[in-house]
C-alpha positions in Angstrom: 127.3 32.4 97.5 125.1 33.1 94.6 121.8 31.5 94.9 121.7 32.1 98.4 121.8 35.7 97.2 118.9 34.7 94.6 117.1 32.6 97.4 116.9 35.3 99.9 115.5 37.6 96.9 112.9 35.8 96.1 111.8 36.0 99.3 110.1 39.6 99.0 107.4 40.8 98.1 107.5 43.8 95.6 105.0 46.4 95.1 105.7 48.5 92.1 105.0 52.5 92.5 102.1 53.9 91.8 100.2 57.3 91.4 97.4 58.7 93.3 96.1 62.2 93.4 94.0 64.5 95.6 93.7 68.1 96.4 94.7 70.7 98.8 92.0 71.7 101.2 93.5 74.5 103.2 96.8 75.8 103.5 98.2 77.0 107.0 101.1 78.9 108.6 102.1 79.6 112.2 102.1 82.8 113.1 104.2 82.7 116.7 107.8 80.8 117.1 106.5 80.0 120.3 103.1 78.3 119.6 103.3 75.2 116.9 99.3 75.9 116.3 99.0 77.4 113.0 95.9 80.0 111.1 95.0 79.9 107.4 95.9 81.4 104.9 96.2 82.2 100.8 99.3 80.7 99.9 102.3 78.5 101.1 105.7 80.2 100.1 108.0 77.2 100.0 112.0 77.4 100.0 114.7 74.9 100.6 114.2 76.0 104.2 110.3 75.1 104.5 107.9 78.0 104.7 109.3 81.2 105.0 108.8 82.8 108.7 107.4 79.2 110.2 108.3 77.6 113.3 109.7 75.1 111.9 111.2 75.7 109.0 115.2 75.6 109.1 118.0 73.2 107.4 118.1 71.8 110.7 116.2 71.9 113.5 117.3 70.3 118.0 116.5 66.9 118.0 113.3 66.1 121.1 111.7 62.9 123.0 111.6 61.7 118.5 115.3 61.1 118.9 115.9 59.2 122.2 119.4 58.3 119.6 120.7 61.6 120.3 122.0 63.8 123.2 118.7 66.2 123.3 118.8 69.5 121.8 121.5 68.2 119.4 121.7 69.8 116.0 120.4 68.0 112.6 119.1 68.0 109.9 115.0 69.4 109.4 113.0 66.5 107.9 110.1 67.7 109.6 109.7 70.9 107.6 106.2 70.4 107.1 103.0 68.9 108.5 100.5 67.1 105.7 96.9 66.4 106.7 94.3 64.1 105.2 90.7 66.1 105.5 89.0 61.9 106.2 91.4 61.4 108.9 90.9 64.2 110.9 87.3 63.6 110.4 87.8 60.0 111.1 89.4 60.9 114.2 87.1 63.3 115.5 84.5 60.6 115.2 86.7 59.0 117.6 87.4 60.7 119.6 82.8 62.1 119.9 84.3 65.9 119.1 82.9 67.9 116.4 85.5 68.6 113.8 89.4 67.8 114.2 91.0 71.5 112.8 94.6 71.0 111.7 95.1 74.6 112.5 95.0 72.6 116.4 97.0 70.9 115.4 100.3 72.4 113.5 99.0 71.6 110.5 101.0 73.1 107.3 98.2 71.2 104.8 95.4 69.5 104.2 94.9 67.6 101.8 91.2 65.2 100.4 91.1 62.3 98.3 94.2 60.5 99.2 93.4 56.6 100.5 95.1 56.3 104.2 97.3 59.4 104.0 98.9 58.9 107.0 100.3 55.2 105.7 101.6 56.9 102.4 105.9 55.7 102.7 108.9 57.4 103.0 110.6 58.8 100.1 106.6 59.2 98.6 107.1 62.4 96.1 104.1 64.8 96.7 104.2 66.8 93.0 101.8 69.7 93.1 99.6 71.5 90.2 102.3 74.9 91.0 105.5 73.1 90.6 106.4 71.9 94.4 107.7 68.5 95.2 107.6 67.8 99.3 109.5 64.1 99.8 108.1 62.9 102.7 110.1 61.4 105.6 107.3 59.5 107.3 104.2 59.2 109.4 103.9 62.0 112.5 103.0 60.6 116.1 100.3 61.6 117.6 101.0 63.5 120.8 99.9 65.0 124.2 100.8 68.5 123.5 98.7 68.2 119.6 95.2 67.1 122.2 95.9 69.6 124.7 95.4 71.9 121.9 92.5 70.4 121.1 91.5 70.0 124.7 91.8 73.6 125.0 89.6 73.9 122.2 86.6 72.0 123.2 86.4 73.6 127.0 84.3 70.9 129.4 85.5 67.1 127.3 87.7 66.4 130.6 91.2 64.0 128.3 91.1 64.4 125.2 95.3 65.1 125.8 95.2 61.7 126.3 92.6 60.4 123.7 94.1 62.1 121.3 97.5 60.3 121.2 95.3 56.4 121.5 92.4 57.7 118.4 94.8 59.4 116.3 97.3 56.3 116.0 98.3 55.8 112.5 96.0 58.9 111.0 97.5 62.0 112.6 99.3 62.9 108.7 103.0 63.0 107.6 106.1 64.7 107.9 108.6 65.9 105.0 110.9 69.0 103.5 110.9 70.3 100.7 112.4 69.4 97.7 111.2 71.8 94.9 110.6 74.7 96.1 107.3 77.4 95.0 104.0 78.3 96.2 101.0 76.1 97.3 97.3 77.1 97.5 94.0 75.6 98.2 92.1 74.0 95.3 95.0 72.8 93.1 95.8 69.0 92.3 98.7 67.1 93.8 99.6 64.2 92.7 101.5 61.3 95.0 104.3 59.6 93.4 104.5 56.7 95.3 107.8 54.6 95.2 108.2 50.3 95.0 107.7 48.9 98.1 108.8 46.3 100.3 109.2 44.5 103.7 112.5 44.4 104.8 112.1 41.5 107.8 115.0 40.2 110.3 115.8 37.0 108.8 
C-alpha cells in the first residue's frame, strides 16, 4: 500500500508557491441594492462582511444559478464579497467585442488591478495582500454572464447582440471573486502582492 501511495504521489507535478506584484488602478462600489453596477470611489472600507453597505456584502448570501446543487435561495457562506478585475483583461475583452472600452463599473467590478498577468487564472486560495494591510482571499474565477452583457449593451447603444457576445469573448478573462480575510481600507494607487499557493492538477485516475 505504501508503494502504491508513493507511486500516486509521484504522478503529480507540483508548482511551487510564488508571488507577483501589481497596482490598484481603481476602486468601486454599488450605490443601490437593486443594481449590480458600481461607481468609482476614493477608497473602499473593508470589513469581514465585505465592502460596507455594498450590494454583495454580508457573511452569507442566497444561492442562485451558479449553485445548481442547492435549492435556489439557500442561505450559504458568502465567498463572493468582492469582484476583482484586470485592467489588461478588460482592454482585451473590449478589443474582442469591438467596442471602444469596457469599464469595470459596467460589470460590477469593485477593484481593478494592473500588472498581474492572467489575473483571472490566478488559482483559488491565493491571497491578495494590499499595501494598506487588507487581505482578500481568492475563491475563484468569475464566470461572464448575460446580465453583465446587458449592462455593456446599455452603455453602447446601437450595437446589437453585445449581451450574448460578452459571455463568449470574456471567458476566463472576467476576473476573480473573493472574500475579506483581513479588513481595512483599499485606495487607488496602492501596491498589491499576489501570494499564489503551491499548485497541482488533481485528475481522475
